[in-house]
C-alpha positions in Angstrom: 29.2 -48.7 -85.5 29.5 -48.9 -89.2 26.6 -51.0 -90.7 27.8 -53.8 -93.0 25.2 -54.1 -95.7 24.4 -56.9 -98.1 22.3 -56.0 -101.1 20.0 -58.3 -103.0 18.6 -57.7 -106.5 21.7 -55.7 -107.1 21.3 -55.0 -110.8 17.6 -54.1 -110.6 16.3 -50.5 -110.5 16.3 -50.3 -106.7 19.4 -52.5 -106.1 21.6 -50.1 -108.0 20.1 -47.2 -106.2 20.8 -48.8 -102.8 24.4 -49.5 -103.6 24.8 -45.8 -104.6 23.1 -44.7 -101.5 25.3 -46.8 -99.2 28.3 -45.2 -100.9 27.0 -41.8 -100.0 26.3 -42.7 -96.3 29.0 -42.2 -93.8 27.9 -45.0 -91.5 27.7 -48.0 -93.7 29.4 -50.0 -96.4 28.5 -52.7 -98.9 30.1 -56.0 -98.0 28.4 -57.9 -100.9 25.8 -57.6 -103.5 24.0 -60.4 -105.3 21.8 -60.9 -108.3 20.3 -64.0 -110.0 22.4 -63.6 -113.1 25.4 -61.3 -112.3 27.3 -61.9 -115.6 30.5 -60.3 -114.2 28.8 -56.9 -113.8 29.8 -54.2 -111.3 27.7 -51.4 -109.8 29.3 -48.3 -108.4 32.6 -50.3 -108.2 30.9 -53.2 -106.3 31.2 -56.6 -107.8 27.9 -58.4 -108.3 28.0 -62.0 -107.2 25.6 -64.9 -107.8 22.5 -65.1 -105.7 23.1 -68.8 -105.4 26.1 -67.9 -103.1 24.0 -65.7 -100.8 24.2 -68.1 -97.8 28.0 -68.5 -98.0 28.4 -64.7 -98.5 26.4 -64.1 -95.3 28.6 -66.5 -93.4 31.9 -65.1 -94.8 31.3 -61.4 -95.0 29.2 -61.1 -91.8 26.8 -58.3 -92.8 24.8 -56.5 -90.0 21.9 -55.9 -92.4 20.6 -57.2 -95.7 18.6 -54.7 -97.8 16.2 -56.4 -100.2 14.2 -55.1 -103.2 13.4 -58.2 -105.2 10.2 -60.2 -105.4 8.0 -61.9 -102.7 9.4 -65.4 -103.2 13.1 -64.5 -103.4 12.7 -62.0 -100.5 11.4 -64.8 -98.2 14.3 -67.0 -99.2 16.8 -64.3 -98.3 14.9 -63.6 -95.1 15.1 -67.2 -93.9 18.8 -67.3 -94.5 19.2 -64.1 -92.5 17.1 -65.4 -89.7 19.3 -68.5 -89.4 22.4 -66.3 -89.4 21.2 -63.6 -87.0 21.4 -60.8 -89.6 18.8 -57.9 -89.6 16.6 -57.7 -92.7 15.2 -54.6 -94.4 12.9 -55.1 -97.4 10.9 -52.8 -99.6 9.5 -55.7 -101.6 5.7 -55.6 -102.0 3.0 -58.1 -103.1 3.5 -60.6 -100.2 0.8 -63.2 -99.7 -0.7 -63.8 -96.3 1.6 -66.8 -95.9 4.6 -64.7 -96.8 3.6 -62.0 -94.3 3.4 -64.8 -91.8 7.0 -65.7 -92.6 8.1 -62.1 -92.0 6.4 -62.2 -88.7 7.9 -65.6 -87.7 11.4 -64.4 -88.6 11.0 -61.3 -86.5 11.1 -63.5 -83.4 14.7 -64.2 -84.2 16.0 -61.0 -85.9 15.0 -57.4 -86.5 12.8 -57.2 -89.6 11.7 -54.0 -91.2 9.2 -54.1 -94.1 8.1 -50.9 -95.6 6.2 -50.4 -98.9 7.8 -47.0 -99.3 11.0 -45.5 -97.8 10.3 -41.9 -98.8 10.1 -39.5 -95.8 7.4 -37.6 -97.6 5.2 -40.7 -97.8 5.5 -41.1 -94.1 4.4 -37.5 -93.7 1.4 -38.3 -96.0 0.5 -41.3 -93.9 0.6 -39.1 -90.8 -1.9 -36.6 -92.1 -4.2 -38.6 -94.2 -5.9 -40.2 -91.2 -6.4 -36.8 -89.6 -8.0 -35.5 -92.8 -10.4 -38.4 -93.0 -11.4 -37.8 -89.3 -11.9 -34.1 -89.9 -14.1 -34.7 -93.0 -16.6 -37.4 -92.1 -18.9 -38.4 -94.9 -16.7 -37.1 -97.6 -16.1 -39.3 -100.7 -12.6 -40.7 -100.8 -10.7 -41.8 -104.0 -7.1 -43.0 -104.2 -5.1 -42.8 -107.5 -1.6 -44.2 -107.8 0.7 -44.2 -110.8 3.9 -46.2 -111.4 6.1 -47.3 -114.3 4.8 -49.8 -116.8 6.9 -52.7 -115.4 5.5 -52.6 -111.8 3.8 -56.0 -111.1 1.6 -55.5 -108.1 -1.5 -53.3 -108.1 -2.5 -51.4 -106.1 1.0 -50.6 -105.0 2.1 -51.4 -101.5 2.1 -47.8 -100.6 -1.5 -47.4 -101.8 -2.5 -50.4 -99.7 -0.8 -48.8 -96.7 -2.7 -45.5 -97.3 -6.0 -47.4 -97.7 -5.4 -49.1 -94.3 -4.9 -45.7 -92.7 -8.0 -44.3 -94.4 -10.1 -47.3 -93.3 -8.9 -47.1 -89.7 -9.9 -43.5 -89.4 -13.3 -43.5 -91.1 -16.5 -45.5 -91.7 -15.7 -47.4 -94.9 -17.1 -50.8 -96.0 -15.4 -51.7 -99.3 -12.8 -50.8 -101.9 -14.0 -50.3 -105.5 -11.1 -50.9 -108.0 -11.8 -48.9 -111.1 -15.2 -48.3 -112.6 -17.0 -49.6 -115.7 -20.6 -49.4 -117.0 -23.4 -48.4 -114.7 -21.4 -48.1 -111.5 -22.4 -45.1 -109.3 -20.6 -44.5 -106.1 -22.0 -46.3 -103.1 -22.0 -45.0 -99.5 -18.9 -46.2 -97.6 -16.7 -47.2 -100.5 -13.2 -46.0 -101.4 -12.4 -45.8 -105.1 -9.0 -47.2 -106.0 -7.3 -46.6 -109.3 -3.9 -48.0 -110.4 -2.2 -46.5 -113.5 0.8 -48.0 -115.1 2.6 -45.9 -117.7 6.1 -45.0 -119.0 8.9 -44.5 -116.5 6.8 -42.9 -113.7 8.8 -43.4 -110.4 5.7 -43.2 -108.1 2.8 -40.9 -107.4 0.0 -41.3 -104.9 -3.0 -39.0 -104.5 -5.8 -39.1 -102.0 -8.9 -37.1 -103.0 -11.5 -36.2 -100.4 -14.7 -34.5 -101.8 -17.9 -33.3 -100.3 -19.8 -30.2 -99.0 -19.0 -28.4 -102.3 -15.2 -28.6 -101.6 -12.3 -30.9 -102.4 -9.0 -31.8 -100.7 -6.1 -33.4 -102.5 -3.2 -34.9 -100.7 -0.4 -35.9 -103.1 3.1 -37.4 -102.9 5.2 -37.5 -106.0 8.7 -39.2 -106.1 10.9 -37.7 -108.8 13.8 -40.1 -108.3 14.2 -43.6 -107.0 17.2 -42.4 -105.0 14.8 -41.1 -102.3 13.6 -44.6 -101.6 17.2 -46.0 -101.5 18.3 -43.3 -99.1 15.5 -44.1 -96.7 16.2 -47.9 -97.0 19.9 -47.2 -96.1 18.9 -45.1 -93.1 16.8 -48.0 -92.0 19.7 -50.5 -92.5 21.9 -48.4 -90.3 19.2 -47.9 -87.6 18.0 -51.5 -87.5 21.5 -52.9 -87.0 21.3 -51.9 -83.4 17.8 -53.1 -82.6 16.6 -56.3 -80.9 14.6 -58.9 -82.7 11.1 -57.7 -83.6 8.9 -56.3 -86.4 9.6 -52.6 -87.4 8.2 -50.0 -89.7 9.9 -47.0 -91.4 8.0 -44.8 -89.1 10.2 -46.2 -86.3 13.3 -44.9 -88.1 11.8 -41.5 -88.8 10.4 -41.0 -85.3 13.8 -41.8 -83.6 
């Protein structure tokens, strides 16, 4: 079955990449793409239509999946429309509040919902090994440093928060310390967290484990946003055949 994909935030950094990635995938097609202010623009030959028409486009074009990289508020608006229309929803948007996370969970009772802070296969591999590293190095100090372009809004990044969850679930940690200033020595059980925002950096995450006169560094560096878009499109194709529920990118990779 060919996945019929609707794309939101179509003129943004990731929206453009998703449209390109759909064009490169043999099992899906873009049936519409929307943006808040389309201004008659096209991306990779796809006409960008007004986001205000999203509901009617869902009804008319009958997508199997909507792929979203916008912002928390708009993502939830698109999600609720998809839930009412029985359309699967894939989002890489980060920075959701607890209430918005609840909305994702509620929608997943009606449609398949896949939310991932990062769609790079290498990041999934990093998540798979970081917990094992923490288990194998008990008592080692842990610091996490993430770097993104200067326009990224949320800090730490969604990927960093997911890595922190994996670290915390595999070790004895009591708190996160965000940055350091003044007289601020490391405390037992803390994880140091540092968010850098500079230039056009696509995304870099590094976990540092140090102790016993040795140091381990686990690093993922994305050199092009296309890697995230390709993963999101893989997810869009995969989720179109799933039943209602909450999914992660790991489910796509594992299958």
